[in-house]
Steps between C-alpha positions, in 0.01 A plus 500: 500500500329511834458841651425570860350845499525667834209334674544164664221326310562638152693250291557658160676369192658733249634274230624773273564869525552739210545869435435618148433818311192606316691442175549135598868505600568268791726674753510260795390144549528266793382139479447310822422167337719313251392579144688441174626800304266413215199495733610829661509671162157363413348608831653848480381545142147385584486725807610803302224442247239456772598800709593756238164477326280512810286806555630749760212457747486120505562268793860442612447123515459256215501125455753361254538125455568359848613835647337806644677809371506806723632825359512868577598782272707789635554766232645305206615201709298185556579292808368145466491180701383149420314310774362154555122455526485483880694825551351835595503760224462796736806397700698467177385846395624634835834324447537671161405835652751458783773424246416821314507690831845355574623599154356850547668535838838396362494678163269788590199452271619203296485518122600278211851645480565416866418137428698493175819654637477361854343162438735336750363729773142420399581129523677552832193676642282216374734245660494690830120507486422152361685173540390192313171673426426567865490844654817517704477854636188715521668805652596767249741638759683167541537455123623858469760441775619187314531702181697775674735242653550332163570835333751590773672164463514539122653849532758368748597213270524732199715743698723217620534350153588837343807542724826365357642190663861533616 
């Protein structure tokens, strides 16, 4: 996935994006390149082993096969992204941080339970922020407005659907 990160010259590729817990449970995953289910399971398993056993004060970047893995831990959640060799790790780290900021803004200090019980909202925020691996919207305000509009629309549809049809 090619990611254009805010600046005009920064062409960034996030091939994969994951959110997982310290216990190794995968909560969200978004793949921006075609990968078989078997390969996905293998990659996720390998990544869990690599990340869960790293020391707390180690670098947030690591090389794994043909990918650069960028990750950041927030409380018990790990946010990870897979990049191609030519991509900028610091930009990817900022993309992960912005996603966490967006989740915090929507959920109010996001935690594991927010992601478990509102995974569709977490995916929606990710889709408002990234498209095809490219940063679509850098403004937290604009993403928040989109979320509010989507929530309002959902409430309207639910209200409409709950009324009996005559």
